C-alpha positions as CSV (number, residue, x, y, z in Angstrom):
1,X,29.6,-6.6,-53.0
2,X,26.4,-4.6,-54.4
3,X,26.4,-1.8,-56.7
4,X,26.0,0.7,-54.0
5,X,28.9,-0.3,-51.9
6,X,31.2,-1.2,-55.4
7,X,30.6,2.8,-56.2
8,X,31.4,4.0,-52.7
9,X,34.5,2.1,-52.8
10,X,35.6,3.5,-56.0
11,X,34.9,7.1,-54.7
12,X,36.6,6.2,-51.5
13,X,39.6,5.1,-53.3
14,X,39.6,7.2,-56.1
15,X,39.2,10.2,-53.5
16,X,42.3,9.1,-51.6
17,X,44.6,8.7,-54.9
18,X,43.2,12.3,-56.0
19,X,44.0,13.8,-52.6
20,X,47.8,11.8,-52.8
21,X,48.0,12.7,-56.5
22,X,46.9,16.5,-55.7
23,X,49.7,16.9,-52.5
24,X,52.0,15.0,-55.1
25,X,51.2,18.2,-57.7
26,X,51.1,20.5,-55.4
27,X,54.7,19.6,-53.8
28,X,55.8,19.1,-57.3
29,X,54.2,22.9,-58.6
30,X,55.9,24.2,-55.8
31,X,59.0,23.2,-56.9
32,X,58.7,25.5,-59.6
33,X,58.2,29.3,-58.0
34,X,62.2,28.0,-56.1
35,X,63.2,26.5,-59.9
36,X,62.0,30.1,-61.6
37,X,64.7,31.5,-59.2
38,X,67.4,30.3,-61.5
39,X,68.2,32.2,-64.6
40,X,65.3,31.7,-67.2
41,X,67.6,29.7,-69.4
42,X,68.2,27.2,-66.5
43,X,64.6,27.3,-65.6
44,X,63.9,26.1,-69.4
45,X,66.6,23.3,-69.3
46,X,65.3,22.1,-66.1
47,X,61.8,21.7,-67.6
48,X,63.0,20.3,-70.7
49,X,64.9,17.6,-68.7
50,X,61.9,16.6,-66.6
51,X,60.0,16.1,-70.0
52,X,63.3,13.9,-71.3
53,X,63.0,11.9,-68.0
54,X,59.5,11.3,-68.6
55,X,60.0,10.1,-72.7
56,X,63.0,8.2,-71.2
57,X,60.9,6.4,-68.6
58,X,58.0,5.5,-71.0
59,X,59.4,1.8,-70.5
60,X,59.0,2.4,-66.7
61,X,55.1,3.7,-67.1
62,X,54.4,0.2,-69.2
63,X,55.7,-1.3,-66.4
64,X,53.4,-0.2,-63.8
65,X,50.6,-1.1,-66.1
66,X,51.9,-4.6,-66.5
67,X,52.5,-5.6,-63.0
68,X,49.1,-3.6,-62.5
69,X,47.3,-6.2,-64.9
70,X,49.3,-8.9,-63.4
71,X,49.0,-8.2,-59.7
72,X,45.3,-7.8,-60.0
73,X,44.8,-11.0,-62.1
74,X,46.8,-13.3,-59.2
75,X,44.2,-15.4,-58.0
76,X,46.1,-18.4,-57.6
77,X,49.2,-19.8,-56.2
78,X,50.7,-20.7,-59.1
79,X,49.9,-17.2,-60.4
80,X,51.4,-15.2,-57.2
81,X,54.8,-17.5,-57.8
82,X,54.8,-16.0,-61.5
83,X,54.3,-12.7,-60.0
84,X,57.0,-12.9,-57.9
85,X,59.3,-14.2,-60.3
86,X,58.8,-11.5,-62.7
87,X,59.0,-8.8,-60.3
88,X,62.4,-9.6,-59.6
89,X,63.4,-10.6,-63.2
90,X,62.1,-7.4,-64.3
91,X,64.5,-5.2,-61.8
92,X,67.6,-7.2,-63.0
93,X,66.8,-6.5,-66.3
94,X,65.8,-2.6,-66.1
95,X,69.1,-2.1,-64.4
96,X,70.7,-4.3,-67.6
97,X,69.0,-2.0,-70.2
98,X,69.7,1.4,-68.0
99,X,73.5,0.7,-68.4
100,X,72.9,0.5,-72.0
101,X,71.3,4.0,-71.9
102,X,74.2,5.3,-69.9
103,X,76.6,4.0,-72.8
104,X,74.5,5.5,-75.4
105,X,74.3,8.9,-73.6
106,X,78.1,9.1,-72.8
107,X,78.7,8.5,-77.2
108,X,76.1,11.1,-77.6
109,X,76.7,13.6,-74.6
110,X,78.6,16.4,-76.7
111,X,75.4,16.7,-79.3
112,X,72.8,16.1,-76.3
113,X,74.2,19.2,-74.6
114,X,74.4,21.4,-77.4
115,X,71.1,20.8,-78.6
116,X,69.4,21.2,-75.1
117,X,71.2,23.8,-74.5
118,X,72.6,22.5,-71.4
119,X,75.3,24.8,-69.8
120,X,76.6,21.6,-67.0
121,X,76.7,18.3,-68.2
122,X,76.2,16.9,-64.8
123,X,72.6,18.1,-65.1
124,X,72.1,15.5,-68.1
125,X,73.8,12.7,-65.8
126,X,72.0,13.2,-62.8
127,X,68.7,12.5,-65.2
128,X,69.9,9.5,-66.1
129,X,70.2,8.5,-62.8
130,X,66.9,9.5,-62.0
131,X,66.2,7.3,-64.9
132,X,67.2,4.2,-63.4
133,X,64.8,4.8,-60.0
134,X,62.0,5.8,-62.0
135,X,63.0,2.3,-64.0
136,X,62.5,0.6,-61.0
137,X,59.6,2.9,-59.0
138,X,56.9,1.5,-61.4
139,X,57.0,-1.8,-60.8
140,X,56.6,-1.1,-56.8
141,X,53.6,1.4,-57.9
142,X,52.2,-1.4,-59.9
143,X,52.5,-4.2,-57.3
144,X,50.4,-1.5,-54.9
145,X,48.0,-0.6,-57.9
146,X,47.1,-4.2,-58.8
147,X,46.6,-5.4,-55.6
148,X,44.5,-2.4,-54.7
149,X,46.8,-0.7,-51.9
150,X,46.0,2.5,-52.8
151,X,46.8,3.7,-49.1
152,X,50.8,2.9,-49.9
153,X,50.4,3.5,-53.3
154,X,49.1,7.6,-52.3
155,X,51.8,7.8,-49.7
156,X,54.6,6.8,-52.4
157,X,52.9,9.2,-54.6
158,X,53.0,12.0,-51.9
159,X,56.7,11.3,-51.1
160,X,57.8,11.5,-54.7
161,X,56.2,15.2,-54.6
162,X,57.2,16.3,-51.0
163,X,60.7,15.0,-51.8
164,X,61.2,16.6,-55.1
165,X,60.4,20.1,-53.3
166,X,62.4,19.8,-50.4
167,X,65.3,18.7,-52.7
168,X,65.3,21.6,-55.3
169,X,63.9,24.2,-52.4
170,X,67.2,23.6,-50.4
171,X,69.9,23.6,-53.3
172,X,68.1,25.9,-55.4
173,X,67.1,28.6,-52.8
174,X,70.1,27.8,-50.3
175,X,73.0,27.1,-52.6
176,X,71.5,28.5,-55.7
177,X,72.3,25.6,-57.9
178,X,70.9,25.8,-61.4
179,X,69.5,22.7,-63.8
180,X,71.9,20.0,-62.5
181,X,70.9,21.0,-58.7
182,X,67.2,20.7,-59.3
183,X,67.4,17.3,-60.9
184,X,69.3,16.4,-57.6
185,X,66.5,17.6,-56.1
186,X,64.0,15.3,-58.6
187,X,66.2,12.3,-57.7
188,X,65.7,12.6,-54.1
189,X,61.9,12.7,-54.8
190,X,62.2,9.4,-56.9
191,X,64.4,7.9,-54.2
192,X,61.9,8.5,-51.7
193,X,59.0,7.3,-53.8
194,X,61.0,4.0,-54.5
195,X,61.7,3.2,-50.9
196,X,57.9,3.8,-49.7
197,X,56.8,1.5,-52.5
198,X,59.1,-1.1,-51.9
199,X,58.5,-1.7,-48.0
200,X,54.9,-2.9,-48.5
201,X,55.9,-4.9,-51.7
202,X,59.0,-6.8,-49.9
203,X,56.4,-9.8,-49.2
204,X,56.0,-10.2,-53.2
205,X,59.7,-9.5,-53.7
206,X,61.2,-12.0,-51.3
207,X,58.1,-14.9,-52.3
208,X,59.2,-18.0,-54.0
209,X,58.8,-17.6,-57.8
210,X,59.2,-19.2,-60.9
211,X,61.4,-18.3,-63.5
212,X,60.0,-15.8,-66.0
213,X,58.7,-17.0,-69.3
214,X,60.1,-13.7,-71.6
215,X,58.0,-14.8,-74.5
216,X,55.1,-14.7,-72.9
217,X,55.3,-11.7,-70.8
218,X,56.9,-9.7,-73.3
219,X,53.9,-10.6,-75.5
220,X,51.9,-8.6,-72.9
221,X,54.4,-6.1,-71.7
222,X,55.4,-4.6,-75.2
223,X,51.7,-3.6,-76.5
224,X,51.0,-2.3,-72.7
225,X,54.3,-0.2,-72.9
226,X,53.3,1.2,-76.7
227,X,49.9,1.8,-75.4
228,X,50.6,4.0,-72.6
229,X,54.1,5.1,-74.2
230,X,51.8,6.8,-77.2
231,X,49.9,9.5,-74.4
232,X,53.3,10.1,-72.6
233,X,55.0,10.9,-76.2
234,X,52.1,13.3,-77.2
235,X,52.5,15.3,-73.7
236,X,56.1,15.4,-73.7
237,X,57.7,15.9,-77.0
238,X,56.6,19.3,-77.5
239,X,58.8,20.9,-75.0
240,X,61.8,18.8,-76.2
241,X,61.1,20.3,-79.8
242,X,60.3,24.0,-78.6
243,X,63.6,23.7,-76.6
244,X,65.8,22.4,-79.5
245,X,64.6,24.8,-81.8
246,X,64.0,28.5,-80.4
247,X,65.8,31.0,-78.3
248,X,66.7,30.1,-74.9
249,X,65.4,33.4,-74.0
250,X,62.0,32.7,-74.9
251,X,61.4,29.0,-74.2
252,X,60.9,29.8,-70.6
253,X,57.4,31.3,-71.1
254,X,56.3,28.0,-73.6
255,X,57.6,26.0,-70.6
256,X,55.8,28.1,-68.2
257,X,52.4,27.7,-70.0
258,X,53.3,23.4,-70.8
259,X,53.4,23.4,-66.8
260,X,50.0,24.1,-66.1
261,X,48.6,22.2,-69.1
262,X,50.7,19.0,-68.3
263,X,49.2,19.7,-64.2
264,X,45.6,18.9,-65.8
265,X,46.9,15.4,-66.8
266,X,48.7,14.9,-63.9
267,X,45.6,15.7,-61.5
268,X,43.0,13.5,-63.2
269,X,45.5,10.2,-63.4
270,X,44.5,8.9,-60.2
271,X,40.8,8.3,-61.7
272,X,42.9,6.0,-64.5
273,X,44.7,4.5,-62.2
274,X,41.7,3.3,-59.8
275,X,39.8,1.7,-62.4
276,X,42.3,0.0,-64.0
277,X,42.8,-3.1,-61.4
278,X,39.1,-3.3,-60.7
279,X,38.3,-4.0,-64.6
280,X,41.6,-6.5,-64.4
281,X,40.2,-8.1,-61.5
282,X,36.5,-8.1,-62.8
283,X,37.6,-10.1,-65.8
284,X,39.5,-12.7,-63.8
285,X,36.4,-13.3,-61.5
286,X,33.5,-13.0,-64.5
287,X,32.2,-9.6,-62.7
288,X,30.6,-6.9,-63.8
289,X,31.9,-3.6,-63.2
290,X,31.0,0.4,-63.9
291,X,34.5,1.7,-63.1
292,X,35.2,3.2,-66.7
293,X,31.7,5.0,-66.5
294,X,32.4,6.5,-63.2
295,X,36.1,7.3,-64.1
296,X,34.9,8.6,-67.3
297,X,32.5,10.9,-66.1
298,X,34.5,11.9,-63.0
299,X,37.2,13.1,-65.6
300,X,35.0,15.1,-68.0
301,X,34.0,17.1,-65.0
302,X,36.9,17.7,-63.5
303,X,38.9,18.5,-67.0
304,X,35.9,20.6,-68.0
305,X,35.9,22.9,-64.5
306,X,39.6,23.1,-64.9
307,X,39.8,24.1,-68.5
308,X,36.5,26.8,-67.9
309,X,38.6,28.2,-64.9
310,X,42.1,28.8,-66.7
311,X,40.1,30.2,-69.4
312,X,38.5,33.1,-67.4
313,X,41.3,33.4,-65.0
314,X,44.6,32.6,-67.3
315,X,47.1,34.6,-65.1
316,X,46.0,32.7,-62.0
317,X,47.8,29.6,-62.2
318,X,50.9,31.2,-63.4
319,X,50.5,34.0,-60.3
320,X,50.5,31.2,-57.8
321,X,53.6,29.3,-59.8
322,X,55.5,31.8,-60.4
323,X,54.9,34.6,-57.8
324,X,58.6,35.1,-57.5
325,X,59.2,36.2,-61.2
326,X,56.2,37.9,-62.3
327,X,57.9,38.0,-65.8
328,X,56.3,34.5,-66.5
329,X,52.7,36.1,-66.6
330,X,53.6,36.8,-70.4
331,X,52.6,32.8,-71.0
332,X,49.2,33.9,-70.0
333,X,47.8,33.7,-73.7
334,X,49.1,30.3,-73.8
335,X,47.2,28.9,-70.9
336,X,43.8,28.5,-72.2
337,X,45.1,26.7,-75.3
338,X,47.2,24.2,-73.2
339,X,43.6,23.4,-70.9
340,X,41.7,23.1,-73.6
341,X,44.1,21.0,-75.8
342,X,44.9,18.8,-73.0
343,X,41.3,17.8,-72.0
344,X,41.4,15.2,-75.1
345,X,44.3,13.8,-74.1
346,X,43.2,13.1,-70.4
347,X,39.8,11.6,-71.6
348,X,42.0,9.3,-74.2
349,X,44.1,8.2,-71.1
350,X,41.0,6.9,-69.7
351,X,39.8,4.7,-72.4
352,X,43.1,3.7,-73.3
353,X,43.3,2.6,-69.8
354,X,40.0,0.6,-70.2
355,X,41.5,-1.0,-73.5
356,X,44.7,-2.3,-71.9
357,X,43.1,-3.7,-68.7
358,X,40.8,-5.9,-70.8
359,X,43.7,-6.8,-73.3
360,X,42.0,-5.1,-76.4
361,X,45.6,-4.6,-77.9
362,X,44.2,-4.1,-81.5
363,X,43.9,-0.2,-80.7
364,X,47.8,-0.4,-79.9
365,X,49.3,0.2,-83.6
366,X,46.9,2.8,-84.3
367,X,47.9,4.8,-81.1
368,X,51.4,4.2,-81.9
369,X,50.9,5.5,-85.3
370,X,48.9,8.9,-84.0
371,X,52.0,9.4,-81.8
372,X,54.7,8.9,-84.9
373,X,52.1,11.4,-86.8
374,X,52.5,13.9,-84.3
375,X,56.2,13.4,-83.7
376,X,56.2,13.9,-87.9
377,X,54.0,16.7,-88.0
378,X,56.3,18.6,-85.1
379,X,59.2,17.9,-87.3
380,X,58.2,19.7,-90.1
381,X,56.6,22.2,-88.7
382,X,58.9,23.5,-86.4
383,X,61.6,24.4,-89.4
384,X,59.3,27.0,-90.8
385,X,58.1,28.1,-87.4
386,X,61.4,30.1,-86.5
387,X,60.8,32.5,-88.9
388,X,57.3,33.2,-87.2
389,X,56.5,35.6,-84.4
390,X,57.4,33.3,-81.0
391,X,54.0,33.3,-79.7
392,X,52.2,32.6,-82.8
393,X,54.6,29.6,-83.2
394,X,54.2,28.2,-79.4
395,X,50.3,28.9,-80.2
396,X,50.8,26.3,-83.6
397,X,52.7,23.4,-81.6
398,X,50.1,23.7,-78.6
399,X,47.4,23.3,-81.4
400,X,48.8,20.4,-82.9
401,X,49.1,19.0,-79.5
402,X,45.4,19.4,-79.6
403,X,44.8,18.2,-82.6
404,X,46.6,14.7,-82.0
405,X,45.3,14.5,-79.1
406,X,41.7,14.5,-80.2
407,X,42.9,12.0,-82.7
408,X,44.2,9.7,-79.6
409,X,41.1,9.9,-78.1
410,X,38.6,9.0,-81.4
411,X,41.0,5.9,-81.6
412,X,40.5,5.2,-78.2
413,X,36.7,5.7,-78.7
414,X,36.7,3.6,-81.4
415,X,37.8,0.3,-80.3
416,X,35.8,1.2,-76.6
417,X,32.6,1.2,-79.1
418,X,33.8,-1.7,-81.0
419,X,34.6,-3.7,-77.9
420,X,30.9,-2.8,-76.6
421,X,29.2,-3.9,-79.4
422,X,31.2,-7.1,-79.8
423,X,30.2,-8.3,-76.2
424,X,26.6,-7.0,-76.9
425,X,26.5,-9.2,-80.0
426,X,27.7,-12.4,-78.0
427,X,24.9,-12.0,-75.3
428,X,22.4,-11.5,-77.9
429,X,23.7,-15.0,-79.6
430,X,23.6,-16.6,-76.3
431,X,20.0,-15.6,-75.8
């Protein structure tokens, strides 16, 4: 394939993934006007449970990356048999891990309900059910991503958003459900996406497979999961800290601003998703690819435009998202901070994806160290933040997020540059 054809394929596939991700994002965003019809305290609990769900599903995010890499690299029959065996083994293994999570949550239920200010424990248990579906979904989406079956991957994403929107709208609007009902809507979305992803993957799941060599598989799985998990932790931990340490009367305004910031990361994620298997496949075939340059350049453009737009018109996304409840416009001062502080994280995601696709795992301990530092800093800060004016405290939390997003970007950029210098040195030695 020529360079021009390769670029056209990249932009065509990226275009479809951006469309699919945008539709998914629009449907998921449309959830919030309905969800905001709940009492503000219940809406804050709902948003916090969504972030908790994301954190509990960090291993799942790693699974998608792992299977995307393994599928893209499966160019021989032996590798394809290994892939089929791995998929079935991991589906079984994640179910057993989920049962362990159920046991832990059962023991800590009262403490979790009190800490997160949950009025109905059923909301917590529905979240746990969502986690199970979310542990299986990335296996299917990883198989689709690695096989560059972006058509079905896109439809799986769209159905995830539409299912959540339809479920939440029906339950909250028609039956006046609270956080438990809204999480049931989220469950319906994940189940719809799971079914849509499993259908085109059925051939792989039923194919003859070889027993999974756990030690070799985990040697790839652990660094991939930790690498992806570092950025997810930085994106989600702030809401859990705020919900656990501030009054339920003010946390909804932080949740509203955070939702706008998270949307930026979500909107640009497809570019890295398209890039990842192309880099893996090019390495397996000893081919060159400019997927990283294309993904990075497009992410800079999209993230920059979104941040500038939300800086000039900070109330606009809130008016769109919360037209049923104009009280959320109070979150407008937080929107520019969230957008600019999320930009480094969006760029870091692209570079981290490139490093993981190339199996450059030396960066992973440093990425984890940044995430751990972020968690410690947040924990130390919130103890003194409760005496501050709430919106000043919220702004500081966002600034801490932005600082560690920059650190994550710096680490990813350093290892990317170091790898390029290493490859350049090898080429010079051959000459």
